[in-house]
C-alpha positions in Angstrom: 1.1 19.3 -14.9 3.3 15.9 -15.4 2.7 13.4 -13.4 4.6 12.6 -9.9 6.8 9.6 -10.8 5.5 7.4 -8.6 3.0 7.5 -10.2 4.0 5.4 -13.6 6.6 3.2 -11.4 5.1 -0.4 -11.5 3.5 -1.4 -8.6 5.5 -4.5 -9.3 8.6 -2.7 -9.0 7.9 -1.2 -5.2 5.9 -4.3 -4.3 9.7 -6.2 -3.2 10.6 -3.6 -1.1 7.2 -3.7 0.9 7.9 -7.4 1.6 11.6 -6.9 2.3 11.0 -4.4 4.4 8.6 -6.2 6.3 10.6 -9.5 6.4 13.8 -7.3 7.4 11.4 -7.3 11.3 11.0 -10.6 11.1 7.6 -10.4 9.4 6.1 -12.5 6.7 5.6 -11.8 3.0 1.4 -12.7 3.3 0.9 -10.2 6.0 2.2 -7.6 3.2 -0.4 -9.2 0.8 -2.5 -8.9 3.4 -2.7 -5.4 4.1 -2.4 -4.8 0.3 -6.1 -6.7 0.2 -7.3 -5.5 3.0 -6.5 -1.9 1.5 -7.7 -2.7 -1.9 -10.2 -5.1 -2.0 -8.2 -7.7 -4.4 -8.2 -11.3 -4.1 -5.0 -12.7 -3.6 -5.2 -14.3 -7.3 -6.0 -10.5 -8.4 -3.2 -8.4 -6.6 -0.1 -11.1 -8.2 -1.4 -10.4 -11.3 -1.6 -7.5 -11.1 1.7 -8.0 -9.5 2.8 -9.9 -13.5 1.3 -6.8 -15.7 3.3 -4.3 -14.3 0.7 -2.6 -13.8 1.9 1.2 -12.6 0.8 2.4 -9.2 -2.0 4.8 -10.6 -4.0 1.4 -12.7 -3.8 -0.3 -10.1 -5.3 2.0 -7.6 -7.6 2.5 -10.1 -8.5 -1.0 -11.2 -8.8 -1.6 -7.0 -12.4 -3.5 -6.8 -13.0 -1.6 -3.7 -11.0 0.8 -1.2 -11.7 -0.2 2.0 -13.6 2.5 3.7 -11.7 2.3 7.0 -8.3 3.5 5.1 -9.8 7.0 6.2 -8.8 5.9 10.1 -4.8 5.9 9.0 -3.1 8.6 10.6 0.7 9.7 10.7 3.4 10.1 9.4 5.0 9.0 6.2 8.1 10.7 4.2 7.6 13.8 6.4 3.5 14.2 5.6 1.0 13.9 7.3 -1.2 10.8 5.4 -4.1 12.4 6.7 -3.7 15.8 5.5 -2.6 14.6 2.3 -4.7 16.5 -0.7 -4.3 14.4 -3.7 -6.3 11.1 -3.9 -3.5 9.0 -5.8 -0.8 10.0 -3.5 -3.1 9.5 -0.4 -3.5 5.9 -1.7 0.1 5.4 -1.7 1.4 6.9 1.2 -1.5 4.7 2.9 -0.1 2.0 2.3 3.1 3.3 2.8 2.2 3.9 5.9 0.7 0.3 7.3 3.6 -1.1 5.2 6.2 0.9 7.8 3.2 -0.2 10.6 4.2 -4.0 10.0 7.7 -3.1 10.3 7.7 -1.3 13.2 5.8 -4.5 14.6 2.8 -3.8 15.1 0.1 -6.1 15.3 -2.1 -7.5 13.0 -5.5 -6.4 14.5 -4.4 -2.7 14.7 -3.2 -1.9 11.8 -6.2 -4.0 9.8 -8.3 -0.8 11.8 
C-alpha cells in the first residue's frame, strides 16, 4: 500500500500556505503558530526547528511532543470529509490542523479555536 502524498510532503512546504491563508483574512503568523503549538505540544523553538529541517508530515506528527487531548473536540468538514469520521490516524491529525486554520481564516476567536 502506498502512502498518501500528503504524508511525504514536507511540513515546511505547506506551512507558508497556512500563514498566507490566515493573513489574507487579517489574521497573523503568530496565531497560526499558536494553533500548531496547541495541537502538537511543540514549543515555538521546536516548531521552527521542524520547519527548518523540512521534515515530512508523518514525521512532524510522529515527533509531536504531546498531541492535545482536546483535539477530539474538533468537528466539521474539511475537503468534503467530516474530520471526526476520518479513520486513518495521521490523516485525521492533518485534517484537524486544516480545520483549525480554516476556523482562524473564517474569523473565529482564538478562545473558540483552542477548545
